[in-house]
Legacy VTK file of the C-alpha trace (Angstrom):
# vtk DataFile Version 3.0
C-alpha trace
ASCII
DATASET POLYDATA
POINTS 615 float
54.776 40.469 -19.353
54.391 41.524 -15.735
50.764 41.195 -14.656
50.718 44.333 -12.537
52.157 46.478 -15.319
49.810 44.900 -17.822
46.704 45.614 -15.755
47.901 49.058 -14.658
47.928 50.148 -18.302
44.183 49.644 -18.389
43.535 52.480 -15.970
45.242 55.052 -18.181
42.542 54.563 -20.784
39.821 57.213 -20.946
36.303 55.824 -21.069
34.736 56.185 -24.517
31.623 58.309 -24.797
29.711 56.022 -27.107
27.802 52.946 -25.995
28.617 49.596 -27.552
26.342 46.884 -28.842
26.569 43.566 -27.001
28.665 41.884 -29.642
31.157 44.774 -29.877
32.262 44.718 -26.244
36.037 44.888 -25.976
38.030 41.685 -25.568
41.194 43.690 -24.845
42.349 44.323 -21.295
44.338 47.322 -22.643
41.281 48.954 -24.181
38.220 48.013 -22.111
34.716 49.068 -23.016
33.054 51.751 -20.885
30.505 50.473 -18.420
26.977 51.251 -19.738
25.184 53.978 -17.772
22.439 51.519 -16.844
24.909 49.165 -15.173
23.643 46.336 -17.389
25.916 44.327 -19.695
23.967 42.030 -22.003
24.576 40.160 -25.218
24.879 36.815 -26.971
27.691 34.304 -26.661
30.122 34.623 -29.591
30.178 32.101 -32.477
32.179 28.936 -32.029
31.417 28.271 -28.361
34.981 29.037 -27.249
35.764 30.812 -23.990
35.651 34.588 -24.549
36.460 37.361 -22.068
35.111 40.926 -22.201
36.578 43.875 -20.271
34.797 46.973 -18.903
36.326 49.953 -17.096
34.346 51.671 -14.357
34.817 53.949 -11.356
33.762 52.494 -8.005
33.441 53.976 -4.547
34.273 52.291 -1.282
31.160 50.359 -0.362
29.254 47.369 -1.671
29.038 46.365 -5.314
25.798 44.444 -5.841
25.959 42.090 -8.820
23.684 39.630 -10.578
24.755 37.411 -13.479
22.569 35.170 -15.639
22.525 33.217 -18.877
19.698 31.738 -20.963
20.112 29.163 -23.703
19.030 25.663 -24.624
18.846 22.839 -22.095
21.536 20.226 -22.715
24.753 21.957 -23.839
27.317 23.136 -21.272
27.015 26.859 -20.550
29.151 28.982 -18.234
29.370 32.639 -17.233
32.094 34.089 -14.989
32.305 37.503 -13.339
35.328 39.105 -11.658
36.570 42.505 -10.491
40.215 43.500 -11.098
41.801 46.397 -9.192
44.534 48.806 -10.299
47.236 46.491 -8.918
46.053 43.651 -11.128
44.479 41.742 -8.243
41.413 39.721 -9.151
38.763 39.486 -6.415
35.058 39.043 -6.009
34.876 36.443 -8.752
32.101 33.881 -9.056
30.567 31.599 -11.666
27.276 30.205 -12.810
27.024 27.139 -15.064
24.674 24.358 -16.116
24.066 21.789 -18.811
20.755 20.329 -17.645
18.887 23.635 -17.279
18.295 26.189 -20.015
19.140 29.089 -17.705
20.789 29.893 -14.390
21.557 33.029 -12.403
23.322 34.027 -9.219
23.700 37.248 -7.185
26.664 38.333 -5.067
27.535 41.422 -3.017
31.244 42.270 -3.352
32.918 44.649 -0.854
34.945 47.483 -2.420
37.490 48.735 0.115
38.956 51.688 -1.830
37.556 54.172 -4.324
39.143 54.162 -7.756
39.012 52.787 -11.275
38.423 49.068 -11.678
37.997 46.605 -14.517
35.002 44.296 -14.694
35.827 41.022 -16.412
33.036 38.890 -17.931
33.874 35.471 -19.420
31.455 33.373 -21.476
31.711 29.792 -22.683
29.006 27.894 -24.550
26.853 27.835 -27.702
26.259 31.095 -29.533
22.503 30.622 -29.054
23.069 31.467 -25.371
22.447 35.001 -24.081
23.983 36.564 -20.978
23.198 39.456 -18.672
25.291 41.122 -15.946
23.754 43.788 -13.716
25.710 46.058 -11.337
24.502 48.366 -8.586
24.867 49.125 -4.894
26.461 52.101 -3.159
29.856 51.311 -4.709
28.565 51.923 -8.243
29.164 55.496 -9.440
26.672 57.331 -11.667
24.654 54.333 -12.800
21.129 55.271 -13.863
18.949 52.383 -12.859
15.763 51.983 -14.919
12.433 51.762 -13.086
11.483 48.251 -12.080
8.484 47.183 -14.181
8.652 43.452 -13.409
5.353 41.784 -12.560
4.189 40.262 -10.329
7.541 40.394 -8.525
10.985 41.756 -9.304
13.442 39.678 -11.337
16.355 41.728 -9.983
18.336 41.063 -6.824
19.397 44.715 -7.008
15.814 46.012 -6.774
13.733 43.381 -4.994
10.021 43.724 -4.378
9.143 44.427 -0.713
7.680 41.409 1.053
3.879 41.795 1.321
2.690 42.690 4.815
0.671 39.502 5.123
3.768 37.411 4.402
2.097 35.624 1.486
3.667 35.446 -1.985
1.518 33.750 -4.619
1.338 33.864 -8.413
0.876 31.871 -11.599
3.909 30.490 -13.377
5.096 32.758 -16.210
4.597 31.743 -19.875
8.237 30.714 -20.318
7.560 27.024 -20.897
8.986 24.044 -19.079
12.560 24.699 -20.176
13.381 27.960 -18.377
13.626 28.855 -14.706
12.094 32.183 -13.641
13.585 33.932 -10.602
11.798 36.389 -8.294
13.411 38.502 -5.556
11.691 40.028 -2.521
13.294 42.088 0.259
12.533 41.193 3.865
13.900 42.806 7.055
14.357 39.917 9.491
15.305 39.583 13.119
17.480 36.947 14.713
15.263 33.954 15.316
13.443 31.342 13.253
11.798 32.009 9.898
8.901 29.600 9.483
8.000 28.958 5.851
5.391 26.987 3.915
5.900 26.349 0.202
3.432 24.817 -2.252
2.979 24.220 -5.958
-0.179 23.281 -7.865
-1.208 22.640 -11.442
-2.347 19.932 -13.812
-1.531 16.271 -13.084
1.232 14.764 -15.244
2.702 18.242 -15.761
6.213 18.949 -14.351
6.322 21.874 -11.925
8.905 22.980 -9.394
9.369 25.904 -7.002
12.649 26.524 -5.151
13.008 28.905 -2.191
16.182 30.418 -0.698
16.968 33.101 1.877
19.905 35.253 0.740
21.990 37.245 3.188
23.762 40.592 2.739
26.440 38.969 0.553
23.909 37.296 -1.732
24.642 33.828 -0.374
21.977 31.370 0.716
21.524 30.819 4.454
18.799 28.243 3.963
16.251 26.946 1.520
14.421 23.974 0.030
12.169 23.103 -2.878
8.961 21.282 -3.745
8.078 19.657 -7.042
5.325 17.580 -8.546
5.434 15.786 -11.879
2.646 13.229 -11.814
0.523 14.709 -9.033
-1.511 17.915 -9.223
0.036 19.583 -6.177
2.611 19.294 -3.404
3.797 21.305 -0.424
6.412 21.366 2.316
7.407 23.462 5.318
10.680 24.374 6.966
11.995 26.606 9.748
15.139 28.460 8.675
17.407 29.884 11.420
18.273 33.567 11.078
21.412 34.270 13.097
21.632 38.041 12.656
19.092 40.836 12.262
19.246 42.735 8.996
17.924 43.007 5.461
17.565 39.734 3.578
16.351 38.815 0.102
13.945 35.946 -0.506
14.561 34.240 -3.843
11.888 32.117 -5.504
12.688 30.077 -8.619
9.845 28.456 -10.571
9.905 26.084 -13.526
6.954 24.443 -15.238
3.844 24.959 -17.328
2.170 28.360 -17.085
-1.089 26.788 -15.892
0.745 26.029 -12.627
0.894 28.284 -9.577
2.979 28.637 -6.428
2.532 30.013 -2.941
5.025 30.901 -0.213
3.972 31.955 3.274
6.500 33.232 5.823
6.230 33.930 9.535
7.881 32.996 12.796
9.740 35.041 15.368
12.254 36.227 12.743
9.477 38.572 11.581
7.983 39.137 15.028
8.753 40.621 18.446
10.434 37.733 20.205
9.298 37.089 23.773
11.111 34.821 26.217
9.780 31.286 26.462
10.308 28.902 29.359
9.326 25.549 27.908
12.146 23.207 26.929
10.734 20.763 24.390
11.364 19.491 20.921
8.674 21.924 19.775
9.618 25.099 21.680
10.514 26.832 18.408
7.128 26.074 16.911
5.452 27.163 20.148
7.059 30.583 19.685
5.702 30.650 16.146
2.196 30.033 17.401
2.389 32.571 20.232
4.373 35.347 18.558
3.703 35.206 14.808
3.470 38.778 13.542
2.287 38.060 9.985
-1.136 39.667 10.212
-2.991 37.457 7.776
-6.332 35.790 8.282
-5.757 32.064 8.730
-6.820 30.226 5.590
-9.580 27.863 6.713
-10.518 24.863 4.633
-14.118 23.953 3.864
-13.707 21.359 6.616
-12.867 24.091 9.141
-9.185 23.134 9.526
-6.325 25.524 8.849
-4.337 25.202 5.635
-1.514 27.312 7.117
1.315 26.120 9.333
1.559 29.707 10.608
-1.699 29.338 12.552
-2.666 25.689 12.890
-6.055 24.743 14.285
-5.973 23.859 18.013
-7.352 20.377 18.706
-8.063 19.042 22.208
-10.562 16.254 21.554
-8.083 13.939 19.814
-10.428 13.235 16.899
-10.513 14.792 13.430
-12.914 13.518 10.781
-14.239 14.846 7.514
-14.693 14.346 3.805
-11.867 13.789 1.328
-11.195 16.836 -0.884
-12.132 15.558 -4.349
-10.442 16.756 -7.526
-7.029 15.694 -8.792
-4.893 16.998 -5.960
-4.470 16.675 -2.213
-5.618 18.896 0.663
-3.208 19.578 3.534
-4.268 20.709 7.006
-2.264 21.787 10.062
-3.341 21.239 13.664
-1.662 21.814 17.007
-2.006 19.532 20.001
-0.522 19.636 23.518
1.242 16.370 24.374
2.813 14.845 27.457
5.862 12.570 27.586
4.787 9.084 26.667
3.335 7.298 23.644
1.021 9.015 21.160
-1.277 6.296 19.843
-2.846 7.097 16.476
-5.509 5.354 14.431
-6.049 6.435 10.814
-8.869 5.321 8.539
-10.257 6.134 5.092
-13.544 4.966 3.593
-15.517 5.472 0.410
-16.464 3.793 -2.828
-14.528 0.697 -3.823
-12.148 1.038 -6.793
-11.507 4.729 -6.029
-8.292 6.203 -4.650
-8.367 7.254 -1.000
-5.371 8.292 1.123
-4.674 9.917 4.497
-1.163 10.909 5.618
-0.250 11.831 9.223
3.038 13.713 9.800
4.433 14.859 13.137
6.656 17.893 12.517
9.861 18.691 14.371
11.322 22.021 15.503
12.518 22.702 11.945
8.960 22.253 10.649
10.126 19.121 8.848
8.638 15.639 9.137
10.052 13.913 12.240
7.818 10.857 11.964
4.731 9.876 10.069
2.546 7.207 8.553
-0.288 6.875 6.072
-3.235 4.700 5.142
-4.669 4.210 1.659
-7.388 2.216 -0.080
-7.768 1.909 -3.827
-9.612 -1.332 -4.576
-11.150 -1.759 -1.121
-13.895 0.448 0.250
-12.140 0.995 3.583
-8.780 0.670 5.287
-7.206 1.657 8.600
-3.987 1.369 10.582
-2.565 2.202 13.992
0.846 3.489 14.952
2.467 4.695 18.151
4.861 7.674 18.241
7.238 8.188 21.193
6.974 11.685 22.722
10.064 12.556 24.736
9.124 16.022 26.030
5.933 17.830 26.955
4.928 20.685 24.713
2.847 21.880 21.819
3.287 19.872 18.622
2.202 20.481 15.053
0.606 17.702 13.022
0.174 17.848 9.252
-2.697 15.895 7.708
-2.877 15.304 3.959
-6.044 13.905 2.419
-6.643 12.697 -1.124
-9.649 11.134 -2.819
-13.181 11.656 -4.070
-15.513 13.930 -2.104
-17.749 10.970 -1.339
-14.880 9.454 0.659
-14.236 10.161 4.338
-11.294 10.127 6.716
-10.810 9.926 10.470
-7.845 10.434 12.791
-7.881 9.322 16.427
-5.164 10.376 18.850
-4.725 9.115 22.403
-2.363 7.112 24.561
-0.294 8.291 27.499
0.872 11.366 25.563
-2.749 12.503 25.112
-4.763 11.012 27.999
-7.844 13.086 27.122
-7.947 11.696 23.593
-11.024 10.528 21.728
-12.794 7.240 22.245
-13.681 6.592 18.615
-14.583 7.948 15.196
-18.117 9.155 14.449
-20.333 6.361 13.197
-21.180 8.430 10.115
-18.634 11.029 9.076
-20.198 14.415 8.415
-18.999 16.929 5.888
-17.460 19.084 8.617
-14.744 17.548 10.773
-15.162 16.778 14.412
-12.663 19.311 15.749
-12.746 22.541 17.769
-13.289 25.786 15.811
-10.115 27.271 14.337
-8.495 30.055 16.326
-6.264 32.840 15.011
-3.665 32.015 17.647
-3.193 28.711 19.439
-4.250 28.851 23.097
-1.702 29.202 25.854
-1.517 25.939 27.813
-1.007 27.934 31.009
-4.403 29.660 30.689
-6.432 27.284 28.545
-9.247 25.345 30.203
-8.421 21.642 29.900
-10.847 19.419 28.078
-13.008 17.088 30.132
-11.309 13.732 30.611
-12.356 11.094 28.155
-11.717 7.402 27.994
-8.552 6.360 26.257
-9.141 4.874 22.823
-9.032 1.130 22.930
-6.494 -0.177 20.404
-8.025 -2.573 17.904
-7.111 -6.214 18.130
-3.782 -6.916 16.413
-5.372 -9.260 13.896
-7.685 -6.509 12.661
-4.980 -3.863 12.261
-3.606 -3.233 8.784
-0.278 -1.502 9.272
1.686 0.035 6.406
5.175 -1.349 6.792
8.186 0.816 6.009
10.531 -1.159 3.734
13.686 -2.292 5.557
16.813 -0.271 5.013
19.317 -1.754 2.628
22.906 -1.943 3.778
23.847 0.234 0.785
20.914 2.606 0.392
18.370 4.237 2.659
14.622 4.337 2.015
12.890 7.576 3.057
9.105 7.813 2.812
7.282 11.136 2.707
4.095 12.525 1.266
3.695 11.342 -2.322
7.296 10.192 -2.665
9.743 7.410 -1.950
13.359 8.540 -1.773
16.249 6.060 -2.188
19.425 7.650 -0.795
22.792 6.217 -1.874
26.141 7.544 -0.646
28.387 8.895 -3.389
31.427 7.380 -1.671
29.897 3.967 -2.380
28.925 4.775 -5.982
31.971 6.734 -7.163
35.675 7.150 -6.617
36.921 10.504 -5.316
36.236 13.385 -7.723
34.879 10.967 -10.351
31.504 10.410 -11.979
32.082 6.835 -13.200
29.966 4.304 -11.310
32.152 1.772 -9.476
31.682 -1.906 -10.346
31.084 -2.693 -6.652
27.857 -0.665 -6.849
26.359 -3.030 -9.434
24.327 -5.251 -7.056
22.866 -2.215 -5.283
21.855 -0.626 -8.581
20.309 -3.960 -9.581
18.201 -3.819 -6.425
17.206 -0.202 -7.025
16.324 -0.900 -10.682
14.123 -3.839 -9.683
12.345 -1.668 -7.119
11.754 1.120 -9.650
10.530 -1.304 -12.313
7.799 -2.532 -9.973
6.617 0.983 -9.087
5.854 2.192 -12.615
5.935 5.843 -11.514
7.988 8.811 -12.728
11.517 9.093 -11.338
13.841 12.003 -10.523
17.556 11.306 -9.972
19.197 13.998 -7.824
22.942 14.545 -7.434
24.305 16.205 -4.255
27.803 17.086 -2.999
29.361 18.261 0.250
30.435 21.841 0.991
34.051 21.542 -0.162
34.983 23.384 -3.362
33.350 26.102 -5.438
29.666 26.340 -6.313
30.433 25.792 -9.998
32.592 22.725 -9.438
30.078 21.042 -7.157
27.137 21.861 -9.415
28.859 20.254 -12.405
29.934 17.193 -10.376
26.430 16.621 -9.026
24.989 16.793 -12.546
27.561 14.353 -13.946
26.887 11.863 -11.164
23.118 12.053 -11.675
23.683 11.406 -15.388
25.919 8.418 -14.578
23.291 6.832 -12.325
20.640 7.368 -15.005
22.851 5.607 -17.549
23.366 2.683 -15.157
19.612 2.329 -14.609
18.843 2.420 -18.332
21.375 -0.390 -18.777
19.229 -2.345 -16.325
16.093 -1.967 -18.434
14.472 1.216 -17.157
13.162 3.441 -19.996
15.004 6.712 -20.446
11.790 8.757 -20.584
11.002 7.774 -16.967
14.340 9.001 -15.639
14.679 12.738 -15.053
17.884 14.177 -13.605
18.807 17.252 -11.595
22.016 18.382 -9.911
21.923 20.455 -6.721
25.650 20.778 -5.996
26.164 21.668 -2.345
22.884 23.578 -1.911
20.839 20.782 -0.286
22.870 19.360 2.645
21.252 16.803 4.955
23.950 17.250 7.604
26.397 19.949 8.687
29.648 20.308 6.724
31.328 22.061 9.647
30.992 22.117 13.403
29.730 25.376 14.989
33.344 26.377 15.743
34.242 26.121 12.030
36.113 22.819 12.274
35.571 20.292 9.504
32.894 17.644 10.055
33.954 14.700 7.840
31.027 12.503 8.860
28.555 15.255 7.983
30.204 15.871 4.645
30.073 12.157 3.866
26.301 12.155 4.429
25.934 15.121 2.068
27.785 13.356 -0.778
24.918 11.330 -2.183
22.595 10.489 -5.054
18.868 10.294 -4.345
16.412 8.450 -6.591
12.961 9.914 -5.990
9.728 8.200 -7.042
6.352 9.963 -7.064
4.031 7.526 -5.272
0.837 9.524 -5.834
0.645 9.111 -9.592
LINES 1 616
615 0 1 2 3 4 5 6 7 8 9 10 11 12 13 14 15 16 17 18 19 20 21 22 23 24 25 26 27 28 29 30 31 32 33 34 35 36 37 38 39 40 41 42 43 44 45 46 47 48 49 50 51 52 53 54 55 56 57 58 59 60 61 62 63 64 65 66 67 68 69 70 71 72 73 74 75 76 77 78 79 80 81 82 83 84 85 86 87 88 89 90 91 92 93 94 95 96 97 98 99 100 101 102 103 104 105 106 107 108 109 110 111 112 113 114 115 116 117 118 119 120 121 122 123 124 125 126 127 128 129 130 131 132 133 134 135 136 137 138 139 140 141 142 143 144 145 146 147 148 149 150 151 152 153 154 155 156 157 158 159 160 161 162 163 164 165 166 167 168 169 170 171 172 173 174 175 176 177 178 179 180 181 182 183 184 185 186 187 188 189 190 191 192 193 194 195 196 197 198 199 200 201 202 203 204 205 206 207 208 209 210 211 212 213 214 215 216 217 218 219 220 221 222 223 224 225 226 227 228 229 230 231 232 233 234 235 236 237 238 239 240 241 242 243 244 245 246 247 248 249 250 251 252 253 254 255 256 257 258 259 260 261 262 263 264 265 266 267 268 269 270 271 272 273 274 275 276 277 278 279 280 281 282 283 284 285 286 287 288 289 290 291 292 293 294 295 296 297 298 299 300 301 302 303 304 305 306 307 308 309 310 311 312 313 314 315 316 317 318 319 320 321 322 323 324 325 326 327 328 329 330 331 332 333 334 335 336 337 338 339 340 341 342 343 344 345 346 347 348 349 350 351 352 353 354 355 356 357 358 359 360 361 362 363 364 365 366 367 368 369 370 371 372 373 374 375 376 377 378 379 380 381 382 383 384 385 386 387 388 389 390 391 392 393 394 395 396 397 398 399 400 401 402 403 404 405 406 407 408 409 410 411 412 413 414 415 416 417 418 419 420 421 422 423 424 425 426 427 428 429 430 431 432 433 434 435 436 437 438 439 440 441 442 443 444 445 446 447 448 449 450 451 452 453 454 455 456 457 458 459 460 461 462 463 464 465 466 467 468 469 470 471 472 473 474 475 476 477 478 479 480 481 482 483 484 485 486 487 488 489 490 491 492 493 494 495 496 497 498 499 500 501 502 503 504 505 506 507 508 509 510 511 512 513 514 515 516 517 518 519 520 521 522 523 524 525 526 527 528 529 530 531 532 533 534 535 536 537 538 539 540 541 542 543 544 545 546 547 548 549 550 551 552 553 554 555 556 557 558 559 560 561 562 563 564 565 566 567 568 569 570 571 572 573 574 575 576 577 578 579 580 581 582 583 584 585 586 587 588 589 590 591 592 593 594 595 596 597 598 599 600 601 602 603 604 605 606 607 608 609 610 611 612 613 614
């Protein structure tokens, strides 16, 4: 049968006046169901788990058709939902998929351009267990006569079609919903952005030994992600991260937040940067010029959160520090406290000395991170003491360009414990001479300011003697483990990440571990056995292929690595898995001119084994 003739017959059918229950939607392309007035198609997957396609006839105008598809079922079985638009000539366009086996639910929005007014067929295809439910929502200026119900979602909208406006202070915070650990909850917020950099800070908090995750993405006018990241914490009570996301074009964007975990957990997202501010020209040319603009031009009119120690908890407005010394008490409780400071540095070496002190046989930790122009960790170190009463280390960081830098400090331990950070060297010639002999409850640091001072007008601090480095024999330096020739070790706050290239582990388009990878997996298994902490195995792909294909491949490869590690003696209950498809690249898949970047894509094809080191 000719496809065009077959599809054309659909558009001679008059829409029925009665609405249909979910399970009585038409499976005939010749007799499609009428589109519900609400624009929402919802129901359960049919018995048997076989692939089933439903057809709906609707009139569309030239414009944009805004769509959102989702399914919810049980974690484990394969589930898939496909959406497509078919025109009067039988041409299928605007199709996309969502699928998962690891997660109980998934959803995805897309904006599909409709070039000509007329009658179209919406095609919805399900595949998976009958316990799975699906939902398709249509809207936008291309949809004709749809009566959208009022949005009653709290605290934020669950609909990409009707997102909640971004709060004026740029802060989004809420408790996790009572959906349990199995389901992911999605929130959507609208945000008009300008071309520039969107600075973001994301955090999650809850009970220790309770899985919790929050994922953040910026969606453009087509519903596709232009940037994002996530934070999670299984063993620890809390975790946070920051990132600057480039916004290339001014316009309306949607911020999507996905949370998963126990309802006693909470999340917070703070946004700022010159993408939400009036951009002013800057003259400095440094690694940190983007962050300097954030400090000078941030338009999110929120009061800077100040910690009990007087240091800012917000990367949007870090506390200016000129003395080169920061000291205070550890935060107490089960979690960590993170502070942000800004310091003006010269080209040279930034010498740092970190120390923690307190009661013996109590956990104490101080992490020092120097952030780059993307608000990510460029370099860092940490000092900890569990059995001992005190510990310290020194480390030197090369500073290539003069400018204003942001430092993130993370402290953990009982309130009776103390910490101290000294900064000096040729990059900070007016640095401190030493820590206070007795650390007070409030840190030794200048008062927090709403906006960092302008180096051109600020009064320089009085010169102070450079800190004298301790004798080498007395220095206790935390050594970064050497890089294996087959996997890379990446240390960050509360985690150790072992990165293995997929090209080494697997053949092309396969998820069977190659025999040549055996010795490397032996080494990784031995390392994990010694740690004793919880483990997350993440699968990642490059940008080639569809979202659905890459998501499924990343999940299969994570499962394969888990199986290989269990064969090497690691207990299954320690090994969690998650597939990210092509959503978390560590390098570019294409050059700026659109040409393929094979080296970048090779870096993105990887499996990462992540250990929580704070448990």
